[in-house]
MIDOSE-1310 file (N, C-alpha, C; in nm, 2 decimals, decimal comma, always signed):
residues 264
msgl	+0,08/-0,12/+0,00/+0,00/+0,00/+0,00/+0,09/+0,12/+0,00; +0,05/+0,22/-0,07/+0,12/+0,35/-0,07/+0,09/+0,43/+0,05; +0,17/+0,53/+0,08/+0,15/+0,61/+0,20/+0,01/+0,68/+0,20; -0,04/+0,69/+0,31/-0,18/+0,75/+0,32/-0,18/+0,90/+0,34
gaqh	-0,06/+0,96/+0,38/-0,06/+1,10/+0,42/-0,07/+1,19/+0,31; -0,02/+1,15/+0,19/+0,00/+1,25/+0,08/-0,13/+1,30/+0,03; -0,24/+1,22/+0,02/-0,36/+1,26/-0,04/-0,47/+1,27/+0,06; -0,46/+1,21/+0,18/-0,56/+1,20/+0,28/-0,51/+1,25/+0,41
svat	-0,49/+1,38/+0,43/-0,42/+1,43/+0,55/-0,51/+1,41/+0,67; -0,44/+1,40/+0,78/-0,51/+1,39/+0,91/-0,55/+1,52/+0,96; -0,67/+1,54/+1,00/-0,72/+1,67/+1,05/-0,65/+1,71/+1,18; -0,63/+1,84/+1,20/-0,57/+1,89/+1,33/-0,67/+1,99/+1,39
gapa	-0,64/+2,02/+1,52/-0,73/+2,12/+1,58/-0,70/+2,14/+1,73; -0,63/+2,05/+1,79/-0,59/+2,07/+1,93/-0,48/+2,17/+1,95; -0,48/+2,26/+2,05/-0,37/+2,34/+2,07/-0,24/+2,26/+2,10; -0,13/+2,31/+2,06/+0,00/+2,24/+2,08/+0,01/+2,19/+2,22
gapv	+0,04/+2,06/+2,24/+0,06/+2,01/+2,37/-0,07/+1,97/+2,44; -0,19/+2,01/+2,39/-0,31/+1,97/+2,46/-0,36/+1,84/+2,41; -0,43/+1,76/+2,50/-0,48/+1,64/+2,45/-0,59/+1,65/+2,34; -0,58/+1,56/+2,25/-0,69/+1,56/+2,14/-0,82/+1,51/+2,21
levr	-0,80/+1,41/+2,29/-0,92/+1,35/+2,35/-0,89/+1,33/+2,50; -0,98/+1,37/+2,59/-0,96/+1,35/+2,73/-1,09/+1,30/+2,79; -1,07/+1,20/+2,87/-1,18/+1,13/+2,95/-1,15/+1,15/+3,10; -1,25/+1,21/+3,16/-1,23/+1,24/+3,31/-1,34/+1,18/+3,39
gvtk	-1,30/+1,08/+3,47/-1,39/+1,03/+3,57/-1,52/+0,97/+3,52; -1,51/+0,91/+3,40/-1,63/+0,86/+3,33/-1,68/+0,73/+3,40; -1,81/+0,73/+3,43/-1,88/+0,61/+3,48/-1,99/+0,57/+3,39; -2,02/+0,44/+3,38/-2,13/+0,39/+3,30/-2,19/+0,27/+3,36
sygd	-2,32/+0,26/+3,38/-2,39/+0,14/+3,43/-2,50/+0,10/+3,33; -2,52/-0,03/+3,33/-2,64/-0,09/+3,27/-2,72/-0,15/+3,38; -2,83/-0,09/+3,41/-2,91/-0,14/+3,53/-2,83/-0,13/+3,65; -2,82/-0,23/+3,73/-2,75/-0,24/+3,85/-2,60/-0,27/+3,83
tqvl	-2,56/-0,29/+3,71/-2,42/-0,33/+3,68/-2,34/-0,21/+3,64; -2,24/-0,18/+3,72/-2,15/-0,07/+3,68/-2,04/-0,12/+3,59; -2,03/-0,08/+3,47/-1,94/-0,13/+3,37/-1,81/-0,04/+3,37; -1,82/+0,09/+3,38/-1,71/+0,18/+3,39/-1,71/+0,25/+3,52
kgid	-1,60/+0,25/+3,59/-1,59/+0,30/+3,73/-1,49/+0,41/+3,75; -1,51/+0,51/+3,67/-1,42/+0,63/+3,69/-1,29/+0,62/+3,60; -1,31/+0,63/+3,47/-1,21/+0,62/+3,37/-1,14/+0,76/+3,35; -1,01/+0,76/+3,35/-0,94/+0,88/+3,32/-0,84/+0,85/+3,21
laig	-0,84/+0,92/+3,10/-0,75/+0,91/+2,99/-0,72/+1,04/+2,92; -0,60/+1,06/+2,87/-0,57/+1,18/+2,79/-0,48/+1,14/+2,67; -0,53/+1,15/+2,55/-0,47/+1,11/+2,43/-0,41/+1,23/+2,36; -0,28/+1,23/+2,33/-0,22/+1,34/+2,26/-0,22/+1,32/+2,11
ehqa	-0,19/+1,43/+2,04/-0,18/+1,43/+1,90/-0,09/+1,32/+1,84; -0,14/+1,24/+1,75/-0,07/+1,13/+1,68/-0,04/+1,01/+1,77; -0,09/+1,01/+1,89/-0,07/+0,90/+1,98/-0,16/+0,78/+1,95; -0,12/+0,66/+1,98/-0,20/+0,54/+1,98/-0,21/+0,48/+2,12
fali	-0,33/+0,47/+2,17/-0,35/+0,40/+2,30/-0,41/+0,27/+2,28; -0,35/+0,16/+2,34/-0,41/+0,03/+2,33/-0,48/+0,00/+2,46; -0,60/-0,05/+2,46/-0,68/-0,10/+2,57/-0,67/-0,25/+2,57; -0,62/-0,30/+2,68/-0,62/-0,45/+2,69/-0,69/-0,49/+2,82
gasg	-0,73/-0,61/+2,82/-0,81/-0,67/+2,94/-0,90/-0,78/+2,89; -0,95/-0,85/+2,99/-1,03/-0,97/+2,96/-1,17/-0,92/+2,90; -1,24/-1,01/+2,84/-1,38/-0,98/+2,80/-1,46/-0,93/+2,92; -1,54/-0,83/+2,90/-1,62/-0,77/+3,01/-1,54/-0,67/+3,10
sgks	-1,42/-0,64/+3,06/-1,35/-0,54/+3,15/-1,39/-0,40/+3,12; -1,46/-0,37/+3,01/-1,51/-0,24/+2,99/-1,45/-0,17/+2,86; -1,37/-0,24/+2,79/-1,30/-0,18/+2,67/-1,40/-0,13/+2,57; -1,49/-0,22/+2,53/-1,59/-0,18/+2,42/-1,68/-0,08/+2,47
tllr	-1,73/-0,09/+2,59/-1,82/+0,02/+2,65/-1,75/+0,15/+2,65; -1,62/+0,16/+2,69/-1,55/+0,28/+2,69/-1,54/+0,34/+2,55; -1,51/+0,26/+2,45/-1,51/+0,32/+2,31/-1,65/+0,37/+2,26; -1,75/+0,29/+2,30/-1,89/+0,33/+2,26/-1,93/+0,46/+2,33
cidl	-1,88/+0,48/+2,46/-1,91/+0,61/+2,53/-1,83/+0,72/+2,46; -1,71/+0,70/+2,43/-1,63/+0,81/+2,36/-1,70/+0,85/+2,23; -1,75/+0,75/+2,16/-1,81/+0,78/+2,03/-1,96/+0,83/+2,05; -2,00/+0,84/+2,17/-2,13/+0,89/+2,20/-2,25/+0,80/+2,16
legi	-2,22/+0,67/+2,13/-2,32/+0,58/+2,11/-2,39/+0,54/+2,24; -2,32/+0,55/+2,35/-2,38/+0,53/+2,48/-2,36/+0,65/+2,56; -2,46/+0,69/+2,64/-2,45/+0,80/+2,73/-2,37/+0,76/+2,85; -2,31/+0,86/+2,91/-2,23/+0,83/+3,04/-2,32/+0,87/+3,16
ddgd	-2,29/+0,81/+3,27/-2,36/+0,85/+3,39/-2,30/+0,96/+3,47; -2,17/+0,97/+3,46/-2,09/+1,08/+3,53/-1,96/+1,10/+3,46; -1,90/+1,21/+3,49/-1,77/+1,24/+3,43/-1,79/+1,33/+3,30; -1,68/+1,35/+3,23/-1,68/+1,43/+3,11/-1,58/+1,37/+3,01
ifld	-1,61/+1,40/+2,88/-1,53/+1,37/+2,77/-1,51/+1,49/+2,69; -1,38/+1,52/+2,66/-1,34/+1,64/+2,58/-1,28/+1,60/+2,45; -1,31/+1,67/+2,34/-1,25/+1,65/+2,21/-1,19/+1,79/+2,17; -1,06/+1,79/+2,15/-0,99/+1,92/+2,12/-1,03/+2,03/+2,23
gepi	-1,04/+1,98/+2,35/-1,06/+2,08/+2,46/-1,21/+2,12/+2,48; -1,30/+2,07/+2,40/-1,44/+2,10/+2,41/-1,52/+1,99/+2,47; -1,60/+2,01/+2,56/-1,68/+1,91/+2,62/-1,78/+1,85/+2,52; -1,79/+1,72/+2,51/-1,89/+1,66/+2,41/-1,99/+1,58/+2,48
tvpg	-1,99/+1,58/+2,61/-2,09/+1,50/+2,69/-2,18/+1,58/+2,78; -2,20/+1,71/+2,74/-2,29/+1,80/+2,82/-2,43/+1,75/+2,80; -2,51/+1,73/+2,91/-2,65/+1,69/+2,90/-2,73/+1,78/+2,80; -2,80/+1,71/+2,71/-2,88/+1,79/+2,62/-2,81/+1,83/+2,49
mnpv	-2,68/+1,81/+2,49/-2,60/+1,85/+2,37/-2,63/+1,75/+2,25; -2,65/+1,80/+2,13/-2,66/+1,72/+2,01/-2,53/+1,64/+1,99; -2,53/+1,51/+1,99/-2,41/+1,43/+1,97/-2,36/+1,43/+1,83; -2,44/+1,46/+1,73/-2,41/+1,44/+1,59/-2,28/+1,51/+1,55
psrr	-2,27/+1,65/+1,58/-2,15/+1,72/+1,53/-2,02/+1,65/+1,59; -2,02/+1,61/+1,72/-1,90/+1,55/+1,78/-1,88/+1,41/+1,71; -1,98/+1,34/+1,69/-1,96/+1,20/+1,63/-1,90/+1,21/+1,49; -1,93/+1,32/+1,42/-1,87/+1,34/+1,29/-1,72/+1,35/+1,29
rlgl	-1,67/+1,39/+1,41/-1,52/+1,40/+1,43/-1,45/+1,28/+1,49; -1,53/+1,17/+1,50/-1,48/+1,05/+1,56/-1,51/+0,93/+1,46; -1,43/+0,84/+1,45/-1,45/+0,72/+1,37/-1,44/+0,59/+1,45; -1,55/+0,52/+1,45/-1,55/+0,39/+1,53/-1,56/+0,27/+1,43
vfqa	-1,47/+0,18/+1,44/-1,47/+0,06/+1,36/-1,50/-0,06/+1,46; -1,60/-0,14/+1,42/-1,65/-0,25/+1,51/-1,58/-0,38/+1,47; -1,58/-0,47/+1,56/-1,52/-0,60/+1,54/-1,60/-0,68/+1,43; -1,73/-0,65/+1,42/-1,81/-0,73/+1,33/-1,84/-0,66/+1,19
fnlf	-1,75/-0,57/+1,16/-1,75/-0,50/+1,03/-1,87/-0,40/+1,02; -2,00/-0,45/+1,04/-2,12/-0,37/+1,03/-2,14/-0,31/+0,89; -2,10/-0,38/+0,79/-2,13/-0,33/+0,65/-2,27/-0,36/+0,61; -2,33/-0,28/+0,53/-2,46/-0,31/+0,48/-2,46/-0,41/+0,36
phmr	-2,52/-0,53/+0,38/-2,50/-0,64/+0,28/-2,56/-0,61/+0,15; -2,66/-0,52/+0,15/-2,73/-0,49/+0,02/-2,67/-0,37/-0,06; -2,56/-0,32/-0,01/-2,50/-0,20/-0,07/-2,36/-0,24/-0,12; -2,32/-0,19/-0,23/-2,18/-0,22/-0,28/-2,08/-0,16/-0,19
vidn	-1,95/-0,20/-0,21/-1,85/-0,16/-0,12/-1,83/+0,00/-0,13; -1,83/+0,06/-0,24/-1,81/+0,20/-0,25/-1,93/+0,28/-0,18; -2,05/+0,22/-0,19/-2,16/+0,29/-0,13/-2,15/+0,27/+0,03; -2,10/+0,16/+0,07/-2,08/+0,14/+0,22/-1,98/+0,24/+0,27
vtlg	-1,88/+0,27/+0,19/-1,77/+0,36/+0,23/-1,82/+0,51/+0,23; -1,90/+0,54/+0,14/-1,94/+0,68/+0,12/-2,07/+0,72/+0,19; -2,15/+0,63/+0,23/-2,28/+0,67/+0,29/-2,27/+0,76/+0,40; -2,19/+0,73/+0,50/-2,18/+0,81/+0,62/-2,13/+0,95/+0,59
aika	-2,03/+0,96/+0,50/-1,98/+1,10/+0,46/-2,09/+1,18/+0,39; -2,17/+1,12/+0,31/-2,27/+1,19/+0,24/-2,38/+1,23/+0,33; -2,43/+1,14/+0,42/-2,54/+1,17/+0,51/-2,50/+1,25/+0,63; -2,39/+1,22/+0,69/-2,35/+1,28/+0,81/-2,27/+1,41/+0,79
qkip	-2,17/+1,40/+0,70/-2,08/+1,51/+0,67/-2,13/+1,60/+0,56; -2,24/+1,56/+0,49/-2,30/+1,64/+0,39/-2,20/+1,67/+0,27; -2,10/+1,57/+0,26/-2,01/+1,58/+0,14/-2,08/+1,55/+0,02; -2,07/+1,63/-0,09/-2,14/+1,60/-0,22/-2,11/+1,45/-0,26
aada	-2,20/+1,39/-0,32/-2,19/+1,25/-0,35/-2,07/+1,22/-0,45; -2,06/+1,31/-0,54/-1,95/+1,29/-0,64/-1,81/+1,30/-0,57; -1,80/+1,40/-0,48/-1,67/+1,42/-0,41/-1,65/+1,30/-0,31; -1,75/+1,25/-0,24/-1,74/+1,14/-0,15/-1,69/+1,01/-0,23
reqg	-1,75/+1,00/-0,35/-1,72/+0,88/-0,43/-1,57/+0,89/-0,48; -1,53/+1,00/-0,52/-1,39/+1,02/-0,56/-1,29/+0,99/-0,45; -1,32/+1,05/-0,33/-1,24/+1,02/-0,21/-1,24/+0,88/-0,17; -1,36/+0,82/-0,18/-1,38/+0,68/-0,14/-1,30/+0,59/-0,22
lall	-1,30/+0,61/-0,36/-1,23/+0,53/-0,45/-1,08/+0,54/-0,43; -1,04/+0,66/-0,39/-0,89/+0,68/-0,37/-0,85/+0,61/-0,24; -0,93/+0,61/-0,14/-0,90/+0,53/-0,02/-0,90/+0,38/-0,05; -1,00/+0,34/-0,12/-1,00/+0,19/-0,15/-0,88/+0,15/-0,23
arfg	-0,83/+0,24/-0,32/-0,71/+0,21/-0,40/-0,59/+0,20/-0,31; -0,58/+0,29/-0,21/-0,47/+0,28/-0,12/-0,48/+0,17/-0,02; -0,60/+0,12/+0,00/-0,62/+0,00/+0,09/-0,62/-0,13/+0,01; -0,58/-0,12/-0,12/-0,57/-0,24/-0,20/-0,71/-0,30/-0,24
lear	-0,81/-0,22/-0,24/-0,95/-0,27/-0,27/-1,02/-0,20/-0,38; -0,94/-0,13/-0,47/-1,01/-0,05/-0,58/-1,09/-0,15/-0,67; -1,04/-0,26/-0,69/-1,10/-0,36/-0,79/-1,23/-0,41/-0,72; -1,25/-0,40/-0,60/-1,36/-0,45/-0,53/-1,48/-0,35/-0,51
arey	-1,46/-0,23/-0,55/-1,55/-0,12/-0,52/-1,69/-0,14/-0,56; -1,72/-0,22/-0,67/-1,85/-0,24/-0,72/-1,91/-0,38/-0,67; -1,84/-0,45/-0,58/-1,88/-0,57/-0,53/-1,96/-0,56/-0,40; -2,03/-0,66/-0,36/-2,11/-0,66/-0,24/-2,02/-0,73/-0,13
pnkl	-2,05/-0,69/+0,00/-1,96/-0,74/+0,10/-1,94/-0,89/+0,11; -2,05/-0,97/+0,07/-2,04/-1,11/+0,08/-1,94/-1,17/-0,01; -1,89/-1,09/-0,11/-1,79/-1,14/-0,20/-1,65/-1,12/-0,15; -1,64/-1,05/-0,04/-1,51/-1,02/+0,02/-1,47/-1,11/+0,13
sggq	-1,34/-1,13/+0,15/-1,29/-1,20/+0,27/-1,32/-1,11/+0,39; -1,31/-1,17/+0,51/-1,32/-1,10/+0,64/-1,22/-0,99/+0,65; -1,10/-1,01/+0,61/-1,00/-0,91/+0,62/-1,03/-0,79/+0,52; -1,08/-0,82/+0,40/-1,12/-0,72/+0,31/-1,24/-0,64/+0,36
qqrv	-1,33/-0,71/+0,42/-1,45/-0,64/+0,48/-1,41/-0,54/+0,59; -1,31/-0,59/+0,67/-1,27/-0,50/+0,78/-1,19/-0,38/+0,73; -1,11/-0,40/+0,62/-1,05/-0,28/+0,55/-1,15/-0,19/+0,49; -1,26/-0,24/+0,44/-1,36/-0,15/+0,39/-1,42/-0,07/+0,51
aiar	-1,44/-0,13/+0,62/-1,50/-0,06/+0,74/-1,40/+0,05/+0,79; -1,27/+0,02/+0,78/-1,18/+0,12/+0,82/-1,18/+0,24/+0,72; -1,19/+0,20/+0,59/-1,19/+0,31/+0,49/-1,32/+0,39/+0,51; -1,43/+0,33/+0,55/-1,55/+0,41/+0,57/-1,53/+0,51/+0,69
amlt	-1,46/+0,46/+0,80/-1,43/+0,55/+0,91/-1,34/+0,66/+0,87; -1,24/+0,63/+0,79/-1,14/+0,73/+0,75/-1,19/+0,83/+0,65; -1,29/+0,80/+0,58/-1,34/+0,90/+0,48/-1,39/+1,03/+0,54; -1,44/+1,02/+0,66/-1,48/+1,14/+0,73/-1,37/+1,22/+0,80
rprv	-1,25/+1,17/+0,78/-1,13/+1,24/+0,84/-1,15/+1,26/+0,99; -1,16/+1,15/+1,07/-1,18/+1,17/+1,21/-1,06/+1,22/+1,28; -1,09/+1,29/+1,39/-0,98/+1,34/+1,48/-0,92/+1,22/+1,55; -1,01/+1,13/+1,59/-0,96/+1,01/+1,66/-1,03/+0,89/+1,60
llld	-0,95/+0,79/+1,57/-1,00/+0,66/+1,52/-1,01/+0,56/+1,64; -1,13/+0,50/+1,65/-1,16/+0,41/+1,76/-1,18/+0,27/+1,70; -1,09/+0,18/+1,75/-1,09/+0,04/+1,69/-1,12/-0,06/+1,79; -1,24/-0,13/+1,78/-1,29/-0,22/+1,88/-1,26/-0,36/+1,84
evts	-1,15/-0,42/+1,88/-1,12/-0,56/+1,86/-1,14/-0,59/+1,71; -1,08/-0,52/+1,62/-1,11/-0,53/+1,48/-1,06/-0,65/+1,42; -0,98/-0,73/+1,49/-0,93/-0,86/+1,43/-0,99/-0,98/+1,49; -1,08/-0,96/+1,59/-1,12/-1,07/+1,67/-1,22/-1,16/+1,59
aldp	-1,28/-1,11/+1,49/-1,38/-1,19/+1,41/-1,31/-1,25/+1,28; -1,18/-1,23/+1,27/-1,11/-1,28/+1,15/-1,04/-1,41/+1,17; -1,03/-1,49/+1,06/-0,95/-1,60/+1,06/-0,80/-1,56/+1,08; -0,72/-1,64/+1,15/-0,58/-1,60/+1,18/-0,50/-1,56/+1,06
elvg	-0,52/-1,62/+0,94/-0,44/-1,58/+0,83/-0,48/-1,44/+0,77; -0,60/-1,39/+0,82/-0,64/-1,26/+0,77/-0,61/-1,14/+0,86; -0,56/-1,18/+0,98/-0,54/-1,07/+1,08/-0,43/-0,98/+1,04; -0,32/-1,03/+0,98/-0,20/-0,96/+0,94/-0,23/-0,84/+0,85
evld	-0,32/-0,86/+0,75/-0,35/-0,76/+0,66/-0,42/-0,64/+0,72; -0,50/-0,66/+0,82/-0,57/-0,55/+0,89/-0,47/-0,48/+0,98; -0,39/-0,56/+1,05/-0,29/-0,50/+1,14/-0,19/-0,41/+1,06; -0,15/-0,46/+0,95/-0,06/-0,38/+0,86/-0,12/-0,24/+0,83
lire	-0,25/-0,25/+0,80/-0,32/-0,12/+0,76/-0,32/-0,03/+0,88; -0,36/-0,08/+1,00/-0,36/+0,01/+1,12/-0,22/+0,06/+1,15; -0,12/-0,02/+1,13/+0,02/+0,02/+1,15/+0,05/+0,14/+1,06; +0,01/+0,13/+0,93/+0,04/+0,24/+0,84/-0,04/+0,36/+0,87
lkdq	-0,16/+0,35/+0,92/-0,24/+0,47/+0,96/-0,17/+0,54/+1,08; -0,12/+0,46/+1,17/-0,04/+0,52/+1,29/+0,08/+0,59/+1,24; +0,15/+0,53/+1,14/+0,28/+0,59/+1,09/+0,25/+0,72/+1,02; +0,13/+0,73/+0,96/+0,09/+0,86/+0,90/+0,03/+0,96/+0,99
gmtm	+0,03/+0,93/+1,12/-0,01/+1,03/+1,22/-0,15/+1,03/+1,27; -0,22/+0,92/+1,25/-0,36/+0,91/+1,30/-0,36/+0,89/+1,45; -0,44/+0,97/+1,52/-0,46/+0,95/+1,66/-0,56/+0,84/+1,68; -0,53/+0,74/+1,76/-0,62/+0,63/+1,77/-0,62/+0,56/+1,91
ilat	-0,74/+0,50/+1,94/-0,75/+0,42/+2,06/-0,80/+0,28/+2,01; -0,73/+0,18/+2,04/-0,76/+0,04/+2,00/-0,78/-0,05/+2,11; -0,89/-0,12/+2,12/-0,91/-0,23/+2,21/-0,86/-0,35/+2,13; -0,77/-0,43/+2,19/-0,70/-0,54/+2,12/-0,66/-0,65/+2,21
hems	-0,66/-0,77/+2,16/-0,60/-0,88/+2,23/-0,47/-0,93/+2,16; -0,43/-0,85/+2,07/-0,30/-0,88/+2,00/-0,19/-0,81/+2,07; -0,13/-0,88/+2,16/-0,03/-0,81/+2,25/+0,10/-0,77/+2,17; +0,14/-0,85/+2,08/+0,26/-0,82/+2,00/+0,24/-0,69/+1,92
fard	+0,12/-0,68/+1,87/+0,08/-0,56/+1,79/+0,08/-0,44/+1,88; +0,01/-0,46/+2,00/+0,01/-0,34/+2,09/+0,15/-0,30/+2,13; +0,24/-0,39/+2,14/+0,38/-0,36/+2,18/+0,44/-0,27/+2,07; +0,41/-0,31/+1,94/+0,48/-0,25/+1,83/+0,42/-0,11/+1,80
vadq	+0,29/-0,09/+1,81/+0,22/+0,02/+1,76/+0,18/+0,13/+1,87; +0,15/+0,08/+1,99/+0,09/+0,17/+2,09/+0,20/+0,26/+2,15; +0,17/+0,38/+2,18/+0,25/+0,47/+2,26/+0,23/+0,44/+2,41; +0,10/+0,41/+2,44/+0,07/+0,37/+2,58/-0,03/+0,25/+2,58
icfl	-0,02/+0,17/+2,68/-0,11/+0,06/+2,70/-0,18/+0,08/+2,83; -0,31/+0,06/+2,83/-0,40/+0,07/+2,95/-0,46/-0,07/+2,97; -0,43/-0,12/+3,09/-0,49/-0,25/+3,13/-0,62/-0,22/+3,21; -0,73/-0,27/+3,16/-0,86/-0,26/+3,23/-0,90/-0,39/+3,30
edgr	-0,95/-0,37/+3,41/-1,02/-0,49/+3,48/-1,13/-0,44/+3,56; -1,25/-0,50/+3,54/-1,37/-0,47/+3,62/-1,40/-0,32/+3,61; -1,39/-0,26/+3,49/-1,43/-0,12/+3,47/-1,34/-0,02/+3,52; -1,21/-0,05/+3,55/-1,11/+0,04/+3,60/-0,99/+0,03/+3,52
iveq	-0,91/+0,13/+3,50/-0,77/+0,13/+3,45/-0,68/+0,09/+3,57; -0,64/-0,03/+3,57/-0,55/-0,08/+3,68/-0,41/-0,03/+3,66; -0,36/-0,03/+3,53/-0,22/+0,01/+3,51/-0,21/+0,07/+3,37; -0,13/+0,17/+3,36/-0,11/+0,24/+3,23/+0,04/+0,27/+3,22
glpe	+0,10/+0,25/+3,10/+0,24/+0,29/+3,08/+0,29/+0,25/+2,94; +0,42/+0,26/+2,93/+0,48/+0,23/+2,80/+0,46/+0,08/+2,77; +0,45/+0,04/+2,64/+0,42/-0,10/+2,61/+0,53/-0,19/+2,67; +0,65/-0,16/+2,67/+0,76/-0,25/+2,72/+0,74/-0,27/+2,87
qils	+0,70/-0,16/+2,94/+0,69/-0,17/+3,09/+0,56/-0,26/+3,12; +0,45/-0,23/+3,05/+0,33/-0,30/+3,08/+0,34/-0,45/+3,05; +0,39/-0,48/+2,93/+0,40/-0,62/+2,88/+0,51/-0,70/+2,93; +0,62/-0,63/+2,97/+0,74/-0,71/+3,01/+0,76/-0,70/+3,16
apre	+0,72/-0,59/+3,23/+0,74/-0,58/+3,37/+0,63/-0,51/+3,44; +0,51/-0,57/+3,43/+0,39/-0,50/+3,49/+0,41/-0,49/+3,64; +0,36/-0,38/+3,69/+0,38/-0,36/+3,84/+0,26/-0,41/+3,92; +0,14/-0,42/+3,86/+0,02/-0,46/+3,94/+0,00/-0,61/+3,92
aatq	-0,04/-0,67/+4,04/-0,07/-0,81/+4,04/-0,18/-0,85/+3,94; -0,28/-0,77/+3,92/-0,39/-0,80/+3,83/-0,34/-0,80/+3,68; -0,25/-0,71/+3,65/-0,19/-0,71/+3,52/-0,10/-0,84/+3,50; -0,03/-0,87/+3,60/+0,06/-0,99/+3,59/-0,03/-1,12/+3,57
rfla	-0,14/-1,13/+3,64/-0,23/-1,24/+3,63/-0,29/-1,25/+3,49; -0,33/-1,14/+3,43/-0,39/-1,13/+3,30/-0,29/-1,18/+3,19; -0,17/-1,12/+3,20/-0,07/-1,16/+3,10/-0,02/-1,31/+3,11; -0,02/-1,35/+3,24/+0,02/-1,49/+3,26/-0,09/-1,59/+3,20
rlih	-0,21/-1,55/+3,21/-0,32/-1,63/+3,15/-0,31/-1,63/+3,00; -0,28/-1,52/+2,94/-0,26/-1,51/+2,80/-0,15/-1,60/+2,75; -0,03/-1,59/+2,82/+0,08/-1,68/+2,78/+0,05/-1,82/+2,79; -0,02/-1,86/+2,90/-0,06/-2,00/+2,92/-0,15/-2,05/+2,81
anrl	-0,25/-1,96/+2,77/-0,35/-2,00/+2,67/-0,28/-2,02/+2,53; -0,18/-1,93/+2,50/-0,12/-1,94/+2,38/-0,02/-2,06/+2,36; +0,01/-2,11/+2,48/+0,10/-2,23/+2,47/+0,02/-2,36/+2,46; -0,11/-2,35/+2,49/-0,19/-2,48/+2,48/-0,22/-2,52/+2,34
């Protein structure tokens, strides 16, 4: 794939040194179950944060709250220094500045690839259809999918469908790309092509938060790793420190379980 930065630049807007995205004291419950218990994060320009932890630790819920698909119970979320979780605020303008990619692709099966990529930009961003199509085809070409633009999702491999989903998110030029276990639904032989694409986006300066179970990838790509357990960030630090010399017993137990499972 050719470089992404030359024709599809990453948007900017945060003051120098200020976080692009900040999460302060965020809590979230479903009924009597508290899923997030006071989350604090600050993501700087061009940084990649990896969220790791067992299923049910709160990773996906946190991403959905940041993308405003879920309302929060308490706390605040800021994008470029502006609060985006004020009660009564219309979430649509803020959501236009965020891009969320789901683990299950969420492509429309009745729409061709190019229409899946451009629909959100046309409807949400009000980009003229012809411009969105031109930009969408350019993204698909750089993602190695130009020849698939007129096909339907069921004709694509899982890895290709996930690359289409990422192209759809990138077309709106998000300030922050949110990736929710984007390789977990893929066959092992298809994981690499998606991880390569995310790595290239990071190299081109994309600010991103990714929930992942791919520890070697998190080590290579992330600037910071956050280990979540039971709705809390138990430990945060540089990848080498978290993965090679975790300080917290809970982090040590989680990584030990992963190593044991991978040896079976």
